[in-house]
N, C-alpha and C positions, 0 to 999 in steps of 0.2 A: 216579495219573492224574487230572487235573482233569475236572470235569463237561463243560466245553466240548470237551476233547480226546476224551472218551468219545463225546460226541454226534457229533463229526466222524467218528470211526472207524466209527460205526454207519451212516453215510450211504454210499450208492453212490458210486463214484469220480466219476461225472458231477456228483453233488450236492456232493461235497467241492470240486470244481473251481469250481462256481458260487459257493459260499460264499467260497472263497478270492479269486475275482475281485471279489466284492462288497466284501470287506474291503480289498483292494488299491485299489479305486477310491475308497473312502472315505478311505483314508490319503493317496492322491495328491491328492484334492480338498482335504483339510485343508492339505496342504503348499502347494498352489497358491494357496490363499486367504490363507495366512499373511502374505506380503509386502503384500497389499492391506490387511489389518487393521493391520499395523504402520504402513503409510503413513497410514492414517486417524488413528491415534493420534498420530503425529508431526505431522500437519497440524493437529490440534486443539491440540496443545501449542505448535507453532511455525507459526502461520498466516502466509501470505505477504501482504505489503502493498506495493502499488504506490505509489511516491512520484512524483507527476507535477507538471508546471508548466513555464512558459516558462523559457528560459535566463536565468540571472542572479538568480533569486529565492532561491537558497540551499538547494536540495534536498539536495545532498550534505552540506552542513554540518549541516543538520537531522538527516539520517539518521545522521551521525557522532555527534551529541549523543545521539540516542536509543539508539545502539549503544554509547555510552560510549567512544568513541575520538576521537583528535585528528584535525582536518582538515588536509590539506596545503595550503599557501599557493598552490601552483600550480593546484590544482583550483578554489580560490576566485577566482582571477584569470581563468582561461580556460574553466572548466567541463570537462565530459567529453563525448566523442562516442560513448561506449559505455555500456551499462547497468552501473551500479555495484551491488554486492551487499553488504549489511551484515546482521549478525545480533545481536539483543539476547537475552541469556540472564539468567534469574533463578535464585535459589537453589532455587526450587521446580520446577525443570526445565520452566519455561514461558518463552516469549519470542516473538520475531517475526523473520521473514526479510524484509528490506526490499529491494525492487528499484527502484532509482532510474533512472527513464526519462530519457534525454538530452533536453535542452530545445531543441537546435537542430533546425530543420526539415531533417533529413537522412535518408538511407535507414536509417541505424542507429536513428534515433528511431522511424520508422514500423515497423521490424521489432520494436523493443522494445514498442511499443504493441500490436502483434498478439500478441506472446508473453504479455503480462500480462492482456490482456482477452479473448483468443480461444483461443490454443493451450493455455495452462495458466492458466485464470482465477484471479485472486487472490481472497483472502478479504475484503480491504478496500482502501480507497484513501485516501492522504493527498495532497490536491491543494494545492500550495504557491503562495501569492500574496503580493504585497509592497506593495499599495496604491500601485502606480506607482513604487516605489523599487527595482525590479530593477536590477542592475548592467548598464549598456549594454555589449554585446559585438558585435564585428564578425562577419560571416559567416565560417565555417570557411575557412581558407586565405588570409585577408587579415590584414594587420598594421596596427599603429597604434591610437591611442586611439579609442574609440567614444563617441558622444554621442547622447542622446535626451531629449526633454522628458518630464515626468511624464505629461502627457496622452497622448503617443505610447506610453509604456510601459503605461498603463492600457488603451489600445485594443489593444495587442498581447497583453496579458494576457487580455482578453476573447475575442479571436480564438482564442488557445490553448485557453482553457477550452471554447469551443464544440466544438472538435475532440475534446477529451478526454471531454466530457460525452456525446457521441454514442456513444463506445466504452463508457462506463460503462453507459448505457441498454441497449445491445445485450447486454452481459454480464448485466445484472440480469434481463432478461426470460427468459434461458436458464437461470437458476439456480433450484433448488428452494428454497433458503434465502435470506433477505433479505441484501442487500449493504449494508455501511456505508461512509460517506464522511465524512472529516474535512477541512474546508477550513482549512488552517493559514496564518494571516496572519502571515508572518514579518517580520523587520526592525522589530519593534514598538518598538524603542528609538528609532527615527526619528520616531515619532508617538505617543509614550507618553501625551501629554495629550489625544489624540483617539481613544483606543481604542474607546470605546463607539460613536462614530459610524462608525468604520471597520468594526467587527464587524457593525454593522447593514447596511452597504453590501453585504457579502458573504453576508448571511443570506437564506434564502427568505422570501418575503412582504414584503420591504423596499420593493419598487417601484423599486429601483435597476437599472441595466443588468445588473449581475452577478446580483443577486437574481432578476431576471426569467428569466435563463438557468437558474438553479438550479430555479426553479419549472417551467420547461419540461422539465428533466431528470426531475423527480419525476413529472410528468404522463406522460412517455414510459415511465418504468420502472415506474410504479405506486407511489403514496405509501407503501403498506405494505411494499413490497419494498426500499425504500431509506431508510436513516436518514441524516440530515445534521447534523453538528456544525460549529460555527465557533469556532476557538480561536486566540488570539494567541500567538505565540512569538517568541523572539529568541535566535538561536544564538550570536552574538558581539556583545554590546552595545558601541557606540562611546562614546568618552569625551565628556563633556559632556551626555549624555542623563540625563533624570530617572529612567530605568529602571536600577536597580542590578543588579549581577551576580547578587545573591541572588534578586531578583525574576525575573530572566530564567531562572535555573535552576529556579525554582518553576513557571514557565510550561511548560518542557520536561517537568518531572515531571508536571504536570497532564495534558499531552498523553499521556504514557506511561500514566498511570492510566486515562485514558479509553479508550485502545486495549485495555488489559487488560479493562475492563468490557465493551466491545463484543465481545471475543473469548471472553467467558465464563471468564476466568482468575480473576476475583474475584467 
């Protein structure tokens, strides 16, 4: 008979019952906390990332490139009215879960914004912009070709960012850990010779309309609680651009590397 067993038998019946209850409580507590620990480990290895931006900037295409999957032509033409989900996995059992928020100002978009910034706050944000070159799209339910000037698209992009920035700030002030934001300037093949100026336009401290909005976000969230990167990307380079497919691929790889750094994977 083990020492523990002999000690138990030497106790009065009420004492043995109390010890048994204590052991059972400890076992049940360990079992109850196990799923939470597993969830935390999974969350560290596969953090969630919201992919936001106005319609037509190429959010789904970028998420597809990051997840190493091909994009459907239909999605590129009409976009998606529901939240798209993508997963990137690496050989080291790390990766990301991308939640692509719809760009149309519809109820589904507002619901998706609530989900990623309030209901189940994400670990990071990729906000996609296009330097005014977003693909023009008609409102849901209407047909025919859409048209918009670059100035109109830049204004719509700024309005969209204002809405998203307020959600990010609200999430950041509630979090105990800092939140990271990457502003991905997509369609870089359309302005490959102006990349430095375009990146500066979207950067904090630039004095541009967009840069001023980023400064406002940092002030609302607290500069130490929000890191901001601005990176150029090109998901599908068009013919005639000085941006080669190899360089475009390197841009996407650089974005993936930065996400891994921000998430503590490297």
